[in-house]
N, CA, C and O atoms as a GROMACS GRO file, in nm:
protein
  500
    1MET      N    1   4.015  -7.814  -5.089
    1MET     CA    2   3.931  -7.659  -5.095
    1MET      C    3   3.873  -7.662  -5.223
    1MET      O    4   3.924  -7.720  -5.318
    2ALA      N    5   3.749  -7.589  -5.227
    2ALA     CA    6   3.694  -7.598  -5.354
    2ALA      C    7   3.631  -7.397  -5.368
    2ALA      O    8   3.609  -7.323  -5.272
    3PHE      N    9   3.619  -7.369  -5.491
    3PHE     CA   10   3.558  -7.218  -5.468
    3PHE      C   11   3.436  -7.235  -5.514
    3PHE      O   12   3.438  -7.330  -5.592
    4VAL      N   13   3.326  -7.188  -5.504
    4VAL     CA   14   3.197  -7.176  -5.515
    4VAL      C   15   3.159  -7.039  -5.575
    4VAL      O   16   3.175  -6.938  -5.507
    5SER      N   17   3.114  -7.035  -5.688
    5SER     CA   18   3.023  -6.878  -5.745
    5SER      C   19   2.889  -6.908  -5.747
    5SER      O   20   2.840  -7.002  -5.808
    6VAL      N   21   2.830  -6.826  -5.681
    6VAL     CA   22   2.718  -6.792  -5.730
    6VAL      C   23   2.653  -6.695  -5.762
    6VAL      O   24   2.675  -6.595  -5.693
    7THR      N   25   2.543  -6.682  -5.881
    7THR     CA   26   2.477  -6.572  -5.936
    7THR      C   27   2.351  -6.525  -5.955
    7THR      O   28   2.276  -6.603  -6.013
    8ARG      N   29   2.303  -6.413  -5.922
    8ARG     CA   30   2.162  -6.427  -5.964
    8ARG      C   31   2.169  -6.303  -6.051
    8ARG      O   32   2.221  -6.196  -6.022
    9LEU      N   33   2.104  -6.341  -6.167
    9LEU     CA   34   2.046  -6.231  -6.259
    9LEU      C   35   1.945  -6.183  -6.280
    9LEU      O   36   1.955  -6.246  -6.386
   10ARG      N   37   1.821  -6.116  -6.290
   10ARG     CA   38   1.718  -6.050  -6.306
   10ARG      C   39   1.664  -5.981  -6.457
   10ARG      O   40   1.709  -5.869  -6.479
   11LEU      N   41   1.602  -6.019  -6.528
   11LEU     CA   42   1.596  -5.958  -6.687
   11LEU      C   43   1.453  -5.826  -6.647
   11LEU      O   44   1.374  -5.825  -6.552
   12ARG      N   45   1.461  -5.772  -6.714
   12ARG     CA   46   1.402  -5.612  -6.695
   12ARG      C   47   1.309  -5.601  -6.741
   12ARG      O   48   1.237  -5.501  -6.733
   13HIS      N   49   1.270  -5.775  -6.848
   13HIS     CA   50   1.203  -5.744  -6.922
   13HIS      C   51   1.208  -5.848  -7.049
   13HIS      O   52   1.300  -5.878  -7.125
   14TRP      N   53   1.052  -5.898  -7.040
   14TRP     CA   54   1.059  -6.020  -7.117
   14TRP      C   55   1.124  -6.077  -7.276
   14TRP      O   56   1.146  -6.182  -7.336
   15ARG      N   57   1.134  -5.927  -7.296
   15ARG     CA   58   1.177  -5.920  -7.451
   15ARG      C   59   1.311  -5.952  -7.470
   15ARG      O   60   1.353  -6.009  -7.571
   16PHE      N   61   1.406  -5.904  -7.334
   16PHE     CA   62   1.554  -5.958  -7.351
   16PHE      C   63   1.580  -6.063  -7.367
   16PHE      O   64   1.667  -6.085  -7.451
   17LEU      N   65   1.519  -6.178  -7.297
   17LEU     CA   66   1.511  -6.334  -7.349
   17LEU      C   67   1.580  -6.364  -7.452
   17LEU      O   68   1.702  -6.382  -7.451
   18PRO      N   69   1.506  -6.374  -7.548
   18PRO     CA   70   1.601  -6.389  -7.685
   18PRO      C   71   1.762  -6.386  -7.661
   18PRO      O   72   1.850  -6.464  -7.624
   19VAL      N   73   1.755  -6.297  -7.689
   19VAL     CA   74   1.893  -6.216  -7.653
   19VAL      C   75   2.032  -6.313  -7.553
   19VAL      O   76   2.146  -6.355  -7.574
   20PHE      N   77   1.923  -6.307  -7.429
   20PHE     CA   78   1.998  -6.339  -7.318
   20PHE      C   79   2.049  -6.478  -7.335
   20PHE      O   80   2.158  -6.512  -7.288
   21PHE      N   81   1.955  -6.579  -7.417
   21PHE     CA   82   1.995  -6.720  -7.402
   21PHE      C   83   2.071  -6.686  -7.526
   21PHE      O   84   2.180  -6.699  -7.471
   22TRP      N   85   2.102  -6.654  -7.640
   22TRP     CA   86   2.184  -6.639  -7.736
   22TRP      C   87   2.315  -6.647  -7.662
   22TRP      O   88   2.384  -6.743  -7.696
   23HIS      N   89   2.381  -6.540  -7.534
   23HIS     CA   90   2.480  -6.534  -7.502
   23HIS      C   91   2.492  -6.631  -7.370
   23HIS      O   92   2.600  -6.639  -7.311
   24THR      N   93   2.376  -6.707  -7.325
   24THR     CA   94   2.445  -6.737  -7.167
   24THR      C   95   2.439  -6.953  -7.243
   24THR      O   96   2.504  -7.026  -7.169
   25ILE      N   97   2.388  -7.011  -7.338
   25ILE     CA   98   2.421  -7.100  -7.356
   25ILE      C   99   2.581  -7.117  -7.375
   25ILE      O  100   2.649  -7.194  -7.307
   26PRO      N  101   2.639  -7.020  -7.492
   26PRO     CA  102   2.776  -7.071  -7.529
   26PRO      C  103   2.865  -7.062  -7.398
   26PRO      O  104   2.960  -7.138  -7.377
   27SER      N  105   2.808  -6.924  -7.280
   27SER     CA  106   2.882  -6.928  -7.147
   27SER      C  107   2.864  -7.054  -7.118
   27SER      O  108   2.967  -7.121  -7.117
   28PHE      N  109   2.738  -7.121  -7.088
   28PHE     CA  110   2.731  -7.211  -6.970
   28PHE      C  111   2.823  -7.304  -7.050
   28PHE      O  112   2.878  -7.389  -6.980
   29ARG      N  113   2.843  -7.305  -7.136
   29ARG     CA  114   2.925  -7.456  -7.241
   29ARG      C  115   3.020  -7.411  -7.209
   29ARG      O  116   3.096  -7.497  -7.167
   30GLN      N  117   3.075  -7.277  -7.205
   30GLN     CA  118   3.216  -7.209  -7.219
   30GLN      C  119   3.294  -7.294  -7.040
   30GLN      O  120   3.408  -7.338  -7.028
   31ALA      N  121   3.177  -7.290  -6.923
   31ALA     CA  122   3.169  -7.267  -6.825
   31ALA      C  123   3.206  -7.458  -6.807
   31ALA      O  124   3.323  -7.488  -6.782
   32ARG      N  125   3.142  -7.530  -6.816
   32ARG     CA  126   3.144  -7.675  -6.799
   32ARG      C  127   3.208  -7.689  -6.868
   32ARG      O  128   3.210  -7.811  -6.882
   33GLN      N  129   3.344  -7.603  -6.998
   33GLN     CA  130   3.425  -7.708  -7.072
   33GLN      C  131   3.580  -7.610  -6.988
   33GLN      O  132   3.686  -7.617  -7.050
   34ALA      N  133   3.579  -7.556  -6.900
   34ALA     CA  134   3.674  -7.432  -6.836
   34ALA      C  135   3.764  -7.573  -6.779
   34ALA      O  136   3.736  -7.688  -6.748
   35LYS      N  137   3.898  -7.480  -6.789
   35LYS     CA  138   4.040  -7.602  -6.719
   35LYS      C  139   3.949  -7.507  -6.597
   35LYS      O  140   3.903  -7.393  -6.593
   36GLY      N  141   3.956  -7.629  -6.500
   36GLY     CA  142   3.914  -7.563  -6.313
   36GLY      C  143   3.752  -7.599  -6.293
   36GLY      O  144   3.681  -7.572  -6.196
   37ASN      N  145   3.725  -7.649  -6.383
   37ASN     CA  146   3.568  -7.634  -6.355
   37ASN      C  147   3.523  -7.760  -6.302
   37ASN      O  148   3.546  -7.864  -6.366
   38LEU      N  149   3.458  -7.762  -6.186
   38LEU     CA  150   3.416  -7.906  -6.163
   38LEU      C  151   3.286  -7.903  -6.162
   38LEU      O  152   3.244  -8.007  -6.111
   39SER      N  153   3.168  -7.805  -6.205
   39SER     CA  154   3.080  -7.816  -6.201
   39SER      C  155   2.978  -7.715  -6.233
   39SER      O  156   3.014  -7.612  -6.177
   40ALA      N  157   2.898  -7.701  -6.280
   40ALA     CA  158   2.850  -7.608  -6.308
   40ALA      C  159   2.658  -7.648  -6.391
   40ALA      O  160   2.622  -7.730  -6.476
   41ASP      N  161   2.558  -7.506  -6.283
   41ASP     CA  162   2.459  -7.570  -6.285
   41ASP      C  163   2.363  -7.421  -6.311
   41ASP      O  164   2.391  -7.318  -6.250
   42VAL      N  165   2.275  -7.427  -6.387
   42VAL     CA  166   2.198  -7.292  -6.390
   42VAL      C  167   2.005  -7.325  -6.348
   42VAL      O  168   1.932  -7.421  -6.372
   43LEU      N  169   1.983  -7.207  -6.284
   43LEU     CA  170   1.850  -7.242  -6.272
   43LEU      C  171   1.740  -7.158  -6.276
   43LEU      O  172   1.771  -7.056  -6.215
   44ASN      N  173   1.606  -7.150  -6.325
   44ASN     CA  174   1.515  -7.039  -6.411
   44ASN      C  175   1.453  -6.980  -6.285
   44ASN      O  176   1.427  -7.050  -6.187
   45ASP      N  177   1.437  -6.899  -6.289
   45ASP     CA  178   1.394  -6.865  -6.081
   45ASP      C  179   1.236  -6.843  -6.173
   45ASP      O  180   1.208  -6.866  -6.291
   46ARG      N  181   1.156  -6.789  -6.061
   46ARG     CA  182   1.015  -6.679  -6.165
   46ARG      C  183   1.091  -6.571  -6.161
   46ARG      O  184   1.206  -6.563  -6.120
   47GLN      N  185   1.024  -6.488  -6.206
   47GLN     CA  186   0.991  -6.373  -6.286
   47GLN      C  187   1.118  -6.319  -6.360
   47GLN      O  188   1.170  -6.213  -6.325
   48TRP      N  189   1.152  -6.374  -6.433
   48TRP     CA  190   1.247  -6.354  -6.514
   48TRP      C  191   1.419  -6.344  -6.449
   48TRP      O  192   1.504  -6.258  -6.469
   49ALA      N  193   1.423  -6.456  -6.375
   49ALA     CA  194   1.566  -6.469  -6.264
   49ALA      C  195   1.607  -6.576  -6.302
   49ALA      O  196   1.526  -6.668  -6.313
   50PHE      N  197   1.709  -6.592  -6.327
   50PHE     CA  198   1.842  -6.700  -6.351
   50PHE      C  199   1.924  -6.719  -6.255
   50PHE      O  200   1.993  -6.618  -6.260
   51TRP      N  201   1.963  -6.783  -6.169
   51TRP     CA  202   2.084  -6.842  -6.140
   51TRP      C  203   2.135  -6.951  -6.163
   51TRP      O  204   2.091  -7.063  -6.191
   52THR      N  205   2.283  -6.885  -6.140
   52THR     CA  206   2.399  -7.023  -6.169
   52THR      C  207   2.471  -7.060  -6.041
   52THR      O  208   2.493  -6.993  -5.940
   53ARG      N  209   2.496  -7.164  -6.067
   53ARG     CA  210   2.590  -7.229  -5.902
   53ARG      C  211   2.697  -7.311  -5.987
   53ARG      O  212   2.672  -7.416  -6.047
   54SER      N  213   2.876  -7.218  -5.982
   54SER     CA  214   2.974  -7.295  -6.040
   54SER      C  215   3.037  -7.340  -5.875
   54SER      O  216   3.009  -7.300  -5.762
   55VAL      N  217   3.135  -7.443  -5.930
   55VAL     CA  218   3.222  -7.514  -5.815
   55VAL      C  219   3.359  -7.515  -5.933
   55VAL      O  220   3.350  -7.552  -6.050
   56TRP      N  221   3.494  -7.460  -5.859
   56TRP     CA  222   3.563  -7.463  -5.997
   56TRP      C  223   3.701  -7.534  -5.849
   56TRP      O  224   3.686  -7.556  -5.729
   57VAL      N  225   3.783  -7.544  -5.913
   57VAL     CA  226   3.934  -7.563  -5.816
   57VAL      C  227   3.995  -7.444  -5.724
   57VAL      O  228   4.062  -7.463  -5.622
   58ASP      N  229   3.954  -7.301  -5.788
   58ASP     CA  230   4.019  -7.226  -5.701
   58ASP      C  231   4.003  -7.058  -5.753
   58ASP      O  232   3.972  -7.028  -5.868
   59GLU      N  233   4.020  -7.001  -5.691
   59GLU     CA  234   3.936  -6.884  -5.792
   59GLU      C  235   3.960  -6.812  -5.905
   59GLU      O  236   3.876  -6.760  -5.978
   60SER      N  237   4.131  -6.812  -5.922
   60SER     CA  238   4.200  -6.804  -6.026
   60SER      C  239   4.112  -6.846  -6.140
   60SER      O  240   4.080  -6.767  -6.228
   61ALA      N  241   4.059  -7.020  -6.137
   61ALA     CA  242   4.011  -7.087  -6.281
   61ALA      C  243   3.898  -6.998  -6.298
   61ALA      O  244   3.880  -6.947  -6.408
   62MET      N  245   3.795  -6.965  -6.172
   62MET     CA  246   3.678  -6.884  -6.219
   62MET      C  247   3.718  -6.766  -6.289
   62MET      O  248   3.638  -6.744  -6.380
   63ARG      N  249   3.829  -6.663  -6.283
   63ARG     CA  250   3.843  -6.561  -6.255
   63ARG      C  251   3.834  -6.578  -6.429
   63ARG      O  252   3.744  -6.532  -6.498
   64ALA      N  253   3.948  -6.655  -6.478
   64ALA     CA  254   4.008  -6.683  -6.611
   64ALA      C  255   3.886  -6.708  -6.686
   64ALA      O  256   3.890  -6.690  -6.808
   65TYR      N  257   3.757  -6.754  -6.622
   65TYR     CA  258   3.690  -6.842  -6.723
   65TYR      C  259   3.606  -6.680  -6.743
   65TYR      O  260   3.574  -6.629  -6.850
   66MET      N  261   3.588  -6.629  -6.619
   66MET     CA  262   3.516  -6.504  -6.634
   66MET      C  263   3.536  -6.352  -6.715
   66MET      O  264   3.468  -6.250  -6.718
   67THR      N  265   3.645  -6.385  -6.766
   67THR     CA  266   3.717  -6.270  -6.850
   67THR      C  267   3.777  -6.307  -6.990
   67THR      O  268   3.838  -6.240  -7.074
   68SER      N  269   3.734  -6.447  -6.985
   68SER     CA  270   3.767  -6.484  -7.119
   68SER      C  271   3.634  -6.527  -7.239
   68SER      O  272   3.517  -6.528  -7.200
   69GLY      N  273   3.663  -6.556  -7.360
   69GLY     CA  274   3.531  -6.586  -7.464
   69GLY      C  275   3.380  -6.560  -7.434
   69GLY      O  276   3.334  -6.451  -7.399
   70ALA      N  277   3.330  -6.645  -7.449
   70ALA     CA  278   3.229  -6.583  -7.489
   70ALA      C  279   3.145  -6.504  -7.326
   70ALA      O  280   3.117  -6.384  -7.332
   71HIS      N  281   3.120  -6.566  -7.227
   71HIS     CA  282   3.084  -6.501  -7.093
   71HIS      C  283   3.166  -6.332  -7.076
   71HIS      O  284   3.112  -6.226  -7.040
   72MET      N  285   3.263  -6.348  -7.103
   72MET     CA  286   3.315  -6.189  -7.132
   72MET      C  287   3.220  -6.096  -7.230
   72MET      O  288   3.180  -5.985  -7.195
   73LYS      N  289   3.181  -6.174  -7.395
   73LYS     CA  290   3.138  -6.116  -7.438
   73LYS      C  291   2.953  -6.025  -7.419
   73LYS      O  292   2.896  -5.922  -7.456
   74ALA      N  293   2.923  -6.175  -7.323
   74ALA     CA  294   2.807  -6.116  -7.271
   74ALA      C  295   2.799  -5.989  -7.169
   74ALA      O  296   2.721  -5.894  -7.176
   75MET      N  297   2.925  -6.020  -7.051
   75MET     CA  298   2.860  -5.895  -6.922
   75MET      C  299   2.859  -5.739  -7.008
   75MET      O  300   2.766  -5.670  -6.968
   76PRO      N  301   2.932  -5.681  -7.101
   76PRO     CA  302   2.938  -5.558  -7.097
   76PRO      C  303   2.731  -5.545  -7.106
   76PRO      O  304   2.685  -5.437  -7.068
   77PHE      N  305   2.641  -5.645  -7.148
   77PHE     CA  306   2.492  -5.641  -7.216
   77PHE      C  307   2.452  -5.678  -7.062
   77PHE      O  308   2.347  -5.740  -7.075
   78LEU      N  309   2.489  -5.670  -6.896
   78LEU     CA  310   2.434  -5.726  -6.857
   78LEU      C  311   2.353  -5.584  -6.793
   78LEU      O  312   2.242  -5.595  -6.741
   79MET      N  313   2.426  -5.448  -6.805
   79MET     CA  314   2.351  -5.300  -6.682
   79MET      C  315   2.192  -5.305  -6.815
   79MET      O  316   2.079  -5.279  -6.774
   80GLU      N  317   2.215  -5.336  -6.941
   80GLU     CA  318   2.104  -5.314  -7.030
   80GLU      C  319   1.952  -5.439  -6.978
   80GLU      O  320   1.831  -5.432  -6.957
   81TRP      N  321   2.051  -5.531  -6.979
   81TRP     CA  322   1.891  -5.651  -7.009
   81TRP      C  323   1.828  -5.679  -6.849
   81TRP      O  324   1.712  -5.713  -6.823
   82CYS      N  325   1.923  -5.658  -6.764
   82CYS     CA  326   1.902  -5.684  -6.630
   82CYS      C  327   1.851  -5.582  -6.561
   82CYS      O  328   1.864  -5.471  -6.613
   83ASP      N  329   1.781  -5.591  -6.432
   83ASP     CA  330   1.756  -5.465  -6.345
   83ASP      C  331   1.796  -5.527  -6.206
   83ASP      O  332   1.784  -5.452  -6.110
   84GLU      N  333   1.834  -5.633  -6.188
   84GLU     CA  334   1.839  -5.701  -6.023
   84GLU      C  335   2.029  -5.790  -6.104
   84GLU      O  336   2.051  -5.855  -6.207
   85ALA      N  337   2.111  -5.745  -5.999
   85ALA     CA  338   2.245  -5.840  -6.057
   85ALA      C  339   2.332  -5.864  -5.948
   85ALA      O  340   2.427  -5.786  -5.956
   86ALA      N  341   2.340  -5.952  -5.832
   86ALA     CA  342   2.352  -6.030  -5.745
   86ALA      C  343   2.492  -6.174  -5.763
   86ALA      O  344   2.479  -6.277  -5.830
   87THR      N  345   2.588  -6.143  -5.698
   87THR     CA  346   2.718  -6.287  -5.700
   87THR      C  347   2.752  -6.309  -5.565
   87THR      O  348   2.749  -6.215  -5.485
   88THR      N  349   2.782  -6.419  -5.532
   88THR     CA  350   2.863  -6.418  -5.388
   88THR      C  351   3.005  -6.574  -5.442
   88THR      O  352   3.040  -6.612  -5.554
   89HIS      N  353   3.033  -6.604  -5.348
   89HIS     CA  354   3.189  -6.690  -5.355
   89HIS      C  355   3.182  -6.651  -5.251
   89HIS      O  356   3.150  -6.548  -5.191
   90TRP      N  357   3.249  -6.848  -5.216
   90TRP     CA  358   3.311  -6.863  -5.140
   90TRP      C  359   3.452  -6.966  -5.147
   90TRP      O  360   3.521  -6.968  -5.249
   91VAL      N  361   3.479  -7.035  -5.047
   91VAL     CA  362   3.584  -7.163  -5.017
   91VAL      C  363   3.530  -7.271  -4.926
   91VAL      O  364   3.517  -7.250  -4.805
   92GLN      N  365   3.492  -7.409  -4.991
   92GLN     CA  366   3.473  -7.478  -4.916
   92GLN      C  367   3.494  -7.591  -4.910
   92GLN      O  368   3.467  -7.638  -5.020
   93ALA      N  369   3.541  -7.697  -4.817
   93ALA     CA  370   3.612  -7.854  -4.831
   93ALA      C  371   3.625  -7.923  -4.944
   93ALA      O  372   3.728  -7.963  -4.998
   94ASP      N  373   3.465  -7.938  -4.991
   94ASP     CA  374   3.471  -8.028  -5.083
   94ASP      C  375   3.418  -7.972  -5.245
   94ASP      O  376   3.372  -7.859  -5.264
   95ALA      N  377   3.429  -8.034  -5.308
   95ALA     CA  378   3.338  -7.986  -5.424
   95ALA      C  379   3.235  -7.988  -5.483
   95ALA      O  380   3.206  -7.922  -5.582
   96THR      N  381   3.136  -8.109  -5.397
   96THR     CA  382   2.994  -8.049  -5.324
   96THR      C  383   2.921  -7.972  -5.414
   96THR      O  384   2.864  -7.905  -5.328
   97PRO      N  385   2.887  -7.938  -5.497
   97PRO     CA  386   2.750  -7.814  -5.527
   97PRO      C  387   2.658  -7.771  -5.424
   97PRO      O  388   2.556  -7.836  -5.399
   98PRO      N  389   2.688  -7.674  -5.368
   98PRO     CA  390   2.562  -7.655  -5.254
   98PRO      C  391   2.444  -7.657  -5.285
   98PRO      O  392   2.400  -7.582  -5.372
   99THR      N  393   2.384  -7.728  -5.232
   99THR     CA  394   2.191  -7.721  -5.253
   99THR      C  395   2.144  -7.558  -5.292
   99THR      O  396   2.176  -7.454  -5.234
  100TRP      N  397   2.073  -7.573  -5.388
  100TRP     CA  398   2.042  -7.444  -5.459
  100TRP      C  399   1.988  -7.351  -5.323
  100TRP      O  400   2.056  -7.251  -5.298
  101PRO      N  401   1.850  -7.385  -5.218
  101PRO     CA  402   1.856  -7.338  -5.051
  101PRO      C  403   1.983  -7.297  -4.996
  101PRO      O  404   2.010  -7.177  -4.989
  102GLU      N  405   2.057  -7.380  -4.959
  102GLU     CA  406   2.225  -7.306  -4.964
  102GLU      C  407   2.248  -7.148  -5.035
  102GLU      O  408   2.254  -7.032  -4.997
  103ALA      N  409   2.259  -7.231  -5.175
  103ALA     CA  410   2.317  -7.107  -5.276
  103ALA      C  411   2.232  -6.941  -5.166
  103ALA      O  412   2.280  -6.849  -5.100
  104HIS      N  413   2.097  -6.987  -5.203
  104HIS     CA  414   2.003  -6.914  -5.152
  104HIS      C  415   2.040  -6.817  -5.074
  104HIS      O  416   2.046  -6.696  -5.098
  105ARG      N  417   2.069  -6.887  -4.959
  105ARG     CA  418   2.075  -6.837  -4.811
  105ARG      C  419   2.224  -6.773  -4.818
  105ARG      O  420   2.235  -6.671  -4.752
  106ARG      N  421   2.371  -6.826  -4.906
  106ARG     CA  422   2.462  -6.750  -4.933
  106ARG      C  423   2.462  -6.674  -4.940
  106ARG      O  424   2.508  -6.585  -4.868
  107LEU      N  425   2.369  -6.672  -5.103
  107LEU     CA  426   2.402  -6.517  -5.142
  107LEU      C  427   2.300  -6.376  -5.083
  107LEU      O  428   2.323  -6.259  -5.113
  108VAL      N  429   2.203  -6.414  -5.008
  108VAL     CA  430   2.138  -6.287  -4.946
  108VAL      C  431   2.195  -6.270  -4.833
  108VAL      O  432   2.173  -6.167  -4.770
  109ALA      N  433   2.282  -6.370  -4.784
  109ALA     CA  434   2.335  -6.317  -4.668
  109ALA      C  435   2.482  -6.248  -4.708
  109ALA      O  436   2.523  -6.174  -4.618
  110GLU      N  437   2.548  -6.254  -4.795
  110GLU     CA  438   2.719  -6.240  -4.868
  110GLU      C  439   2.718  -6.159  -4.991
  110GLU      O  440   2.823  -6.142  -5.053
  111MET      N  441   2.581  -6.095  -5.039
  111MET     CA  442   2.558  -6.092  -5.176
  111MET      C  443   2.657  -5.943  -5.264
  111MET      O  444   2.571  -5.862  -5.299
  112ILE      N  445   2.743  -5.911  -5.289
  112ILE     CA  446   2.781  -5.823  -5.380
  112ILE      C  447   2.734  -5.771  -5.499
  112ILE      O  448   2.744  -5.846  -5.596
  113THR      N  449   2.666  -5.623  -5.525
  113THR     CA  450   2.547  -5.653  -5.621
  113THR      C  451   2.581  -5.540  -5.678
  113THR      O  452   2.671  -5.482  -5.617
  114ASP      N  453   2.533  -5.471  -5.798
  114ASP     CA  454   2.609  -5.406  -5.884
  114ASP      C  455   2.517  -5.249  -5.795
  114ASP      O  456   2.499  -5.246  -5.674
  115GLU      N  457   2.486  -5.172  -5.862
  115GLU     CA  458   2.453  -5.053  -5.775
  115GLU      C  459   2.295  -4.979  -5.790
  115GLU      O  460   2.235  -4.897  -5.721
  116THR      N  461   2.263  -5.056  -5.917
  116THR     CA  462   2.089  -5.069  -5.941
  116THR      C  463   2.013  -5.187  -5.857
  116THR      O  464   1.900  -5.187  -5.809
  117ALA      N  465   2.117  -5.290  -5.858
  117ALA     CA  466   2.049  -5.440  -5.818
  117ALA      C  467   1.945  -5.394  -5.659
  117ALA      O  468   1.960  -5.288  -5.597
  118GLN      N  469   1.834  -5.515  -5.617
  118GLN     CA  470   1.743  -5.463  -5.588
  118GLN      C  471   1.800  -5.615  -5.468
  118GLN      O  472   1.864  -5.713  -5.506
  119PRO      N  473   1.764  -5.594  -5.361
  119PRO     CA  474   1.769  -5.713  -5.283
  119PRO      C  475   1.732  -5.886  -5.285
  119PRO      O  476   1.622  -5.925  -5.244
  120VAL      N  477   1.798  -5.947  -5.318
  120VAL     CA  478   1.682  -6.100  -5.344
  120VAL      C  479   1.628  -6.131  -5.241
  120VAL      O  480   1.691  -6.080  -5.149
  121ILE      N  481   1.524  -6.202  -5.197
  121ILE     CA  482   1.444  -6.257  -5.098
  121ILE      C  483   1.394  -6.412  -5.140
  121ILE      O  484   1.397  -6.511  -5.067
  122HIS      N  485   1.355  -6.404  -5.259
  122HIS     CA  486   1.302  -6.552  -5.267
  122HIS      C  487   1.388  -6.585  -5.393
  122HIS      O  488   1.460  -6.536  -5.480
  123LEU      N  489   1.306  -6.756  -5.317
  123LEU     CA  490   1.421  -6.863  -5.460
  123LEU      C  491   1.211  -6.939  -5.446
  123LEU      O  492   1.122  -6.934  -5.361
  124ALA      N  493   1.228  -7.004  -5.595
  124ALA     CA  494   1.134  -7.073  -5.603
  124ALA      C  495   1.195  -7.163  -5.662
  124ALA      O  496   1.215  -7.135  -5.781
  125VAL      N  497   1.246  -7.287  -5.621
  125VAL     CA  498   1.300  -7.428  -5.687
  125VAL      C  499   1.190  -7.565  -5.676
  125VAL      O  500   1.222  -7.674  -5.723
   0.00000   0.00000   0.00000
């Protein structure tokens, strides 16, 4: 069994792009090197939206990554940078990352959002 995590963040304005990338690159590197990570990918969508898709050995491995290092340092800024934020998680039989269309379908159907997030409708792949 593998634990899948999918997130979508949309930047409020292009001016947040440099600082967003300043935090995203180390966070992505951290994910790829994290204990229990099986895969991690990022997708640059339209209108300043960015997706992540990661597969972990279990939920505790994902949470250990999420609450440490570069990722933990970036989290407090998301409400300032983003006007949309959504995530979903699920357990699947194998460690193969879901396709981006499947990640999109699951996010739309099962998303957990912050209070200010708008629904996610489209994915430009």
